[in-house]
C-alpha positions as CSV (number, residue, x, y, z in Angstrom):
1,X,110.3,72.1,92.6
2,X,110.7,75.9,92.9
3,X,113.4,77.5,94.7
4,X,112.2,79.4,97.7
5,X,113.7,83.1,97.9
6,X,115.9,83.5,101.2
7,X,115.5,87.0,102.7
8,X,118.9,88.3,103.5
9,X,119.7,89.5,107.2
10,X,118.4,92.6,107.9
11,X,121.2,95.0,109.6
12,X,118.8,97.7,111.1
13,X,115.3,98.6,112.0
14,X,115.5,101.3,108.9
15,X,116.3,98.6,106.4
16,X,113.5,96.5,107.6
17,X,111.0,99.5,107.4
18,X,112.2,100.2,103.7
19,X,112.1,96.5,102.8
20,X,108.4,96.6,103.6
21,X,107.2,99.9,102.3
22,X,109.8,101.0,99.9
23,X,109.6,101.1,96.4
24,X,107.4,103.5,94.2
25,X,104.1,102.1,95.0
26,X,103.8,100.8,98.4
27,X,103.6,104.0,100.4
28,X,101.0,105.5,98.0
29,X,98.9,102.3,98.7
30,X,99.0,102.7,102.3
31,X,98.3,106.5,101.8
32,X,95.1,105.6,100.1
33,X,94.0,102.8,102.3
34,X,94.4,105.1,105.4
35,X,91.3,106.8,104.2
36,X,89.5,103.5,104.5
37,X,88.7,99.9,103.0
38,X,89.1,100.1,98.9
39,X,88.6,97.5,96.3
40,X,91.2,96.6,93.9
41,X,89.6,98.9,90.8
42,X,89.2,102.0,93.5
43,X,92.8,101.5,94.1
44,X,93.9,101.3,90.5
45,X,92.2,104.6,89.8
46,X,93.3,106.4,92.8
47,X,97.0,105.3,91.6
48,X,96.5,106.3,88.4
49,X,99.2,104.6,85.8
50,X,99.8,101.2,87.9
51,X,99.3,98.3,86.0
52,X,96.9,95.7,87.2
53,X,99.8,93.0,87.6
54,X,101.9,95.2,89.9
55,X,99.0,96.4,91.9
56,X,98.3,92.7,92.7
57,X,102.2,92.1,93.5
58,X,102.5,95.2,95.7
59,X,99.4,94.3,97.4
60,X,100.4,90.6,97.9
61,X,103.6,91.6,99.4
62,X,101.8,94.3,101.7
63,X,99.6,91.6,103.0
64,X,102.6,89.0,103.6
65,X,104.1,91.4,105.6
66,X,100.9,92.2,107.7
67,X,100.3,95.6,106.7
68,X,97.4,94.9,104.6
69,X,94.2,92.8,105.1
70,X,92.6,91.2,102.0
71,X,89.0,90.2,102.5
72,X,87.7,87.9,99.4
73,X,83.8,87.8,99.7
74,X,83.8,84.8,97.4
75,X,81.3,86.0,95.0
76,X,80.8,86.0,91.3
77,X,81.9,88.5,90.0
78,X,84.8,88.7,92.3
79,X,84.4,91.1,95.4
80,X,87.7,91.7,97.1
81,X,88.4,94.3,99.5
82,X,91.6,95.6,100.9
83,X,92.2,97.6,104.2
84,X,95.2,98.4,106.8
85,X,95.8,96.1,109.7
86,X,96.5,97.7,112.9
87,X,100.3,97.4,111.8
88,X,99.6,99.2,108.6
89,X,97.5,101.9,110.5
90,X,100.8,102.4,112.7
91,X,102.5,103.8,109.7
92,X,100.0,107.0,109.6
93,X,102.1,109.3,111.7
94,X,105.5,108.3,109.3
95,X,103.3,109.0,106.2
96,X,102.0,112.5,107.7
97,X,105.6,113.3,108.6
98,X,106.7,112.1,104.8
99,X,103.7,114.6,103.7
100,X,104.7,117.5,105.8
101,X,108.5,116.9,104.7
102,X,107.7,117.0,100.9
103,X,105.2,120.0,101.2
104,X,108.2,121.7,102.8
105,X,110.4,120.9,99.9
106,X,107.8,121.8,97.3
107,X,107.4,125.2,98.8
108,X,111.4,125.8,98.8
109,X,111.2,125.6,95.1
């Protein structure tokens, strides 16, 4: 029987946020999904250097946290679409602020 990895207790809401959207790829996945529903291949092309294994893992984690919705059409060849849930869409102003901050930093260089 496989051991279940237990999540450590979270000490503050910022830590919760970082647990859900932290890392190199999750914010970028959310960024692209803010523009609309995408298929796996579209996300792969948009993200550039991400491996299929990594993208699958990140999408599964975002789905488990209620940020991304996965719709499997049950077709051959497989057709699966990813979109943001209401919780995922609620991250839009945060990502807009991050974009504005990043632009300000870039213009200072």
